[in-house]
N, CA, C and O atoms as a DFTB+ gen file, in Angstrom:
320 C
 N C O
     1  1       0.745      -0.738       0.318
     2  2      -0.042       0.051       0.339
     3  2       1.228       1.454       0.258
     4  3       1.744       2.047       1.206
     5  1       1.385       1.601      -0.814
     6  2       2.288       2.690      -1.431
     7  2       1.609       3.887      -2.042
     8  3       2.259       4.913      -2.243
     9  1       0.069       3.788      -2.407
    10  2      -0.727       5.139      -2.189
    11  2      -0.902       5.686      -0.835
    12  3      -0.708       5.173       0.267
    13  1      -1.404       7.103      -1.257
    14  2      -1.886       7.975       0.366
    15  2      -3.096       7.916      -0.554
    16  3      -3.351       7.572      -1.708
    17  1      -3.913       8.572       0.838
    18  2      -4.964       8.929       0.524
    19  2      -5.340      10.331       0.563
    20  3      -5.255      10.936       1.632
    21  1      -5.709      10.856      -0.387
    22  2      -5.964      12.666      -0.682
    23  2      -7.544      12.448       0.305
    24  3      -8.413      11.576       0.283
    25  1      -7.339      13.823       1.189
    26  2      -8.826      13.432       1.515
    27  2      -9.097      15.454       1.287
    28  3      -8.468      16.504       1.415
    29  1     -10.363      14.986       0.913
    30  2     -10.608      16.482       0.656
    31  2     -12.458      16.697       1.189
    32  3     -13.253      15.844       1.583
    33  1     -12.594      17.849       1.031
    34  2     -14.191      18.073       1.940
    35  2     -15.281      18.463       0.560
    36  3     -16.211      19.228       0.307
    37  1     -14.783      17.802       0.155
    38  2     -16.021      17.779      -1.606
    39  2     -17.433      17.245      -0.605
    40  3     -17.171      16.124      -0.170
    41  1     -18.354      17.563      -0.290
    42  2     -19.409      16.632      -0.402
    43  2     -19.755      14.760      -0.820
    44  3     -19.566      14.200      -1.900
    45  1     -20.184      14.295       0.196
    46  2     -20.068      13.228      -1.050
    47  2     -21.556      12.317      -1.421
    48  3     -22.493      12.448      -0.634
    49  1     -21.656      11.767      -2.155
    50  2     -22.390      11.418      -3.288
    51  2     -23.043      10.347      -1.424
    52  3     -22.607       9.712      -0.464
    53  1     -24.476      10.938      -2.137
    54  2     -25.179       9.454      -0.889
    55  2     -25.661       8.217      -2.009
    56  3     -26.089       8.297      -3.161
    57  1     -25.443       7.300      -1.304
    58  2     -26.140       6.285      -1.866
    59  2     -27.413       5.763      -1.886
    60  3     -28.328       6.288      -1.252
    61  1     -27.586       4.535      -2.723
    62  2     -28.939       4.629      -2.579
    63  2     -29.893       4.244      -1.557
    64  3     -29.634       3.096      -1.195
    65  1     -31.179       4.869      -0.764
    66  2     -31.682       4.007      -0.277
    67  2     -32.760       2.518      -1.171
    68  3     -33.313       2.349      -2.258
    69  1     -32.508       1.571       0.400
    70  2     -32.930       0.164      -0.257
    71  2     -33.645       0.158       1.261
    72  3     -33.214       0.362       2.396
    73  1     -35.298      -0.269       0.561
    74  2     -36.167      -0.859       1.088
    75  2     -35.896      -1.898       1.747
    76  3     -35.398      -2.822       1.104
    77  1     -36.181      -2.137       3.558
    78  2     -36.081      -2.975       4.848
    79  2     -36.687      -4.273       3.670
    80  3     -37.690      -4.278       2.956
    81  1     -35.879      -5.026       3.808
    82  2     -36.224      -6.730       2.883
    83  2     -36.019      -7.973       4.428
    84  3     -36.298      -9.141       4.697
    85  1     -35.671      -7.340       4.776
    86  2     -35.103      -8.267       6.327
    87  2     -37.020      -8.844       6.700
    88  3     -37.959      -8.327       6.095
    89  1     -37.197      -9.873       7.697
    90  2     -38.557      -9.530       8.516
    91  2     -38.501      -8.808       9.536
    92  3     -37.416      -8.295       9.809
    93  1     -39.495      -8.601      10.267
    94  2     -39.334      -7.430      11.714
    95  2     -38.721      -8.466      12.271
    96  3     -38.814      -9.561      11.717
    97  1     -37.899      -8.309      13.595
    98  2     -37.653      -9.370      14.498
    99  2     -38.551      -9.993      15.589
   100  3     -37.989     -10.818      16.309
   101  1     -40.196      -9.667      15.893
   102  2     -41.086     -10.531      15.454
   103  2     -41.382     -11.875      14.945
   104  3     -41.386     -13.030      15.369
   105  1     -41.678     -11.113      13.638
   106  2     -41.511     -12.529      12.912
   107  2     -40.787     -13.079      12.445
   108  3     -40.760     -13.286      11.232
   109  1     -39.932     -13.512      13.300
   110  2     -38.871     -14.478      13.394
   111  2     -39.138     -15.279      13.890
   112  3     -38.767     -15.098      15.050
   113  1     -39.840     -16.661      13.755
   114  2     -40.388     -17.293      14.759
   115  2     -39.407     -18.184      14.973
   116  3     -38.996     -18.493      13.855
   117  1     -38.595     -18.973      16.085
   118  2     -37.931     -20.785      15.676
   119  2     -38.518     -21.396      16.246
   120  3     -38.741     -21.249      17.448
   121  1     -38.989     -22.371      15.443
   122  2     -40.196     -23.531      15.895
   123  2     -39.480     -24.715      16.512
   124  3     -38.607     -25.272      15.846
   125  1     -39.828     -25.225      17.951
   126  2     -38.854     -26.300      18.720
   127  2     -39.174     -26.948      17.472
   128  3     -39.973     -26.549      16.624
   129  1     -37.895     -28.827      17.435
   130  2     -38.267     -29.362      16.933
   131  2     -38.041     -30.358      18.651
   132  3     -37.644     -30.168      19.801
   133  1     -38.684     -31.579      17.667
   134  2     -39.081     -32.304      18.667
   135  2     -38.330     -34.230      18.058
   136  3     -37.893     -34.467      16.931
   137  1     -38.366     -34.631      18.518
   138  2     -37.944     -36.203      17.462
   139  2     -38.779     -37.060      18.078
   140  3     -39.088     -37.153      19.265
   141  1     -39.258     -37.961      16.693
   142  2     -40.240     -38.712      17.090
   143  2     -39.600     -39.791      15.962
   144  3     -39.211     -39.576      14.814
   145  1     -39.655     -41.225      16.866
   146  2     -39.452     -42.203      17.000
   147  2     -40.443     -43.161      15.507
   148  3     -41.655     -43.034      15.338
   149  1     -39.840     -43.743      14.927
   150  2     -41.165     -44.363      14.232
   151  2     -41.026     -45.701      13.628
   152  3     -40.131     -45.551      12.796
   153  1     -41.303     -46.560      13.602
   154  2     -40.617     -48.108      13.443
   155  2     -41.251     -48.304      11.985
   156  3     -42.406     -47.946      11.750
   157  1     -40.626     -48.751      11.254
   158  2     -41.297     -49.423       9.664
   159  2     -40.502     -50.941       9.362
   160  3     -39.331     -51.206       9.632
   161  1     -41.629     -51.930       8.651
   162  2     -40.867     -52.367       8.313
   163  2     -39.238     -52.444       7.001
   164  3     -38.950     -51.364       6.483
   165  1     -38.575     -53.387       6.706
   166  2     -37.714     -53.152       5.756
   167  2     -38.168     -52.845       4.750
   168  3     -37.938     -51.730       4.283
   169  1     -39.275     -54.130       3.853
   170  2     -40.119     -53.514       2.660
   171  2     -40.296     -51.827       2.391
   172  3     -39.948     -51.140       1.430
   173  1     -40.912     -51.511       3.522
   174  2     -41.182     -49.886       3.561
   175  2     -40.384     -49.474       4.106
   176  3     -40.913     -48.496       4.635
   177  1     -39.065     -49.499       4.505
   178  2     -38.245     -48.306       4.448
   179  2     -37.280     -48.428       3.044
   180  3     -36.654     -47.563       2.432
   181  1     -37.485     -50.246       2.754
   182  2     -36.903     -49.587       1.062
   183  2     -37.530     -48.762       0.133
   184  3     -36.973     -47.920      -0.571
   185  1     -38.840     -49.070       0.166
   186  2     -40.040     -48.607      -1.158
   187  2     -39.418     -46.549      -0.271
   188  3     -38.817     -45.746      -0.984
   189  1     -39.588     -46.392       0.437
   190  2     -39.308     -44.974       1.312
   191  2     -38.034     -44.421       0.809
   192  3     -38.092     -43.282       0.346
   193  1     -37.097     -44.919       0.817
   194  2     -35.415     -44.764       0.517
   195  2     -35.789     -44.072      -0.749
   196  3     -35.597     -42.951      -1.222
   197  1     -36.630     -45.590      -1.261
   198  2     -36.493     -45.072      -3.297
   199  2     -36.603     -43.944      -3.345
   200  3     -35.639     -43.196      -3.503
   201  1     -37.725     -43.577      -3.229
   202  2     -38.403     -42.345      -3.413
   203  2     -37.991     -41.230      -3.132
   204  3     -38.219     -40.390      -4.002
   205  1     -37.362     -40.813      -2.068
   206  2     -36.526     -39.957      -1.681
   207  2     -35.640     -40.007      -2.798
   208  3     -35.768     -39.101      -3.621
   209  1     -34.999     -40.646      -2.946
   210  2     -33.332     -40.824      -3.738
   211  2     -33.764     -40.322      -5.073
   212  3     -32.992     -39.603      -5.708
   213  1     -34.986     -40.655      -5.575
   214  2     -35.464     -40.263      -6.744
   215  2     -36.402     -39.023      -6.537
   216  3     -36.774     -38.700      -7.665
   217  1     -36.897     -38.269      -5.696
   218  2     -36.944     -36.527      -5.503
   219  2     -35.010     -36.053      -4.627
   220  3     -35.101     -35.046      -3.924
   221  1     -34.289     -36.357      -4.648
   222  2     -33.189     -35.956      -4.570
   223  2     -33.750     -35.448      -2.893
   224  3     -34.022     -34.265      -2.688
   225  1     -33.858     -36.421      -1.867
   226  2     -34.413     -35.528      -0.272
   227  2     -34.015     -37.342       0.045
   228  3     -34.062     -38.477      -0.428
   229  1     -33.414     -36.090       1.819
   230  2     -33.575     -37.339       2.882
   231  2     -34.560     -38.342       2.890
   232  3     -35.537     -38.213       2.152
   233  1     -34.416     -39.532       3.774
   234  2     -36.320     -39.839       4.310
   235  2     -36.558     -39.024       5.207
   236  3     -37.716     -38.610       5.181
   237  1     -35.911     -38.616       6.013
   238  2     -36.558     -38.083       7.281
   239  2     -37.099     -36.934       6.483
   240  3     -38.298     -36.664       6.553
   241  1     -36.501     -36.431       5.933
   242  2     -37.411     -34.279       5.102
   243  2     -38.798     -34.768       4.543
   244  3     -39.893     -34.401       4.970
   245  1     -38.471     -36.056       3.056
   246  2     -39.543     -36.669       2.868
   247  2     -40.878     -36.761       3.334
   248  3     -41.895     -36.198       2.926
   249  1     -40.598     -38.037       4.798
   250  2     -41.755     -38.043       5.370
   251  2     -42.357     -36.806       6.511
   252  3     -43.504     -36.769       6.956
   253  1     -41.192     -35.799       6.838
   254  2     -41.962     -34.447       7.384
   255  2     -42.446     -34.102       6.560
   256  3     -43.661     -34.223       6.718
   257  1     -42.050     -33.452       5.128
   258  2     -42.975     -33.247       4.229
   259  2     -44.605     -34.156       3.957
   260  3     -45.533     -33.469       3.530
   261  1     -44.728     -34.884       4.086
   262  2     -45.854     -35.578       3.659
   263  2     -47.339     -35.518       4.999
   264  3     -48.559     -35.511       5.169
   265  1     -45.769     -35.483       5.737
   266  2     -47.323     -35.473       7.888
   267  2     -47.487     -34.503       7.330
   268  3     -48.642     -34.442       6.908
   269  1     -46.681     -33.348       7.004
   270  2     -47.442     -31.605       6.946
   271  2     -48.744     -31.847       5.431
   272  3     -49.910     -31.479       5.581
   273  1     -48.316     -32.419       4.250
   274  2     -49.349     -32.224       3.778
   275  2     -50.573     -32.806       4.052
   276  3     -51.628     -32.624       3.444
   277  1     -50.395     -33.417       4.872
   278  2     -51.848     -34.767       4.662
   279  2     -52.623     -34.019       6.204
   280  3     -53.740     -34.221       6.679
   281  1     -51.482     -33.106       6.687
   282  2     -52.623     -32.700       8.091
   283  2     -52.816     -31.252       7.251
   284  3     -53.944     -30.791       7.424
   285  1     -52.249     -30.717       6.676
   286  2     -53.292     -29.386       5.487
   287  2     -54.898     -30.069       5.011
   288  3     -56.096     -29.798       5.089
   289  1     -54.018     -31.071       4.507
   290  2     -56.032     -32.006       3.900
   291  2     -56.526     -31.557       4.732
   292  3     -57.201     -30.530       4.675
   293  1     -56.301     -32.246       5.749
   294  2     -57.128     -32.755       6.796
   295  2     -57.730     -31.632       7.321
   296  3     -58.930     -31.624       7.595
   297  1     -56.933     -30.587       7.502
   298  2     -57.680     -29.180       8.565
   299  2     -58.678     -28.322       7.642
   300  3     -59.693     -27.842       8.148
   301  1     -58.217     -28.036       5.562
   302  2     -59.085     -28.033       5.101
   303  2     -60.183     -28.966       4.383
   304  3     -61.098     -28.871       3.565
   305  1     -59.631     -29.786       5.066
   306  2     -61.777     -30.540       4.555
   307  2     -62.285     -30.792       5.978
   308  3     -62.528     -31.985       6.158
   309  1     -62.487     -30.102       6.915
   310  2     -63.025     -29.635       8.378
   311  2     -63.727     -28.691       8.067
   312  3     -64.954     -28.634       8.158
   313  1     -62.527     -27.351       7.422
   314  2     -63.293     -26.571       7.309
   315  2     -64.724     -25.823       6.526
   316  3     -64.781     -25.303       5.411
   317  1     -65.542     -25.951       7.302
   318  2     -66.863     -25.631       6.447
   319  2     -66.665     -24.976       5.234
   320  3     -67.628     -24.695       4.520
């Protein structure tokens, strides 16, 4: 760093004002997750692993997605 910084009294250019894009702190809700142990037979596990691999997901992620989808269907079917 051989260059010397030259300071001036010129007005600085102001940058662009960017609209807030982050959520408010109160909107950041961390969900607590709990562990559920599930026993499945070997053929079911093999099929689950195959489906998860085809979709590029882990088995737990796929099962979690399916459970959430089914719960959402159940809630929407009970709404009058």
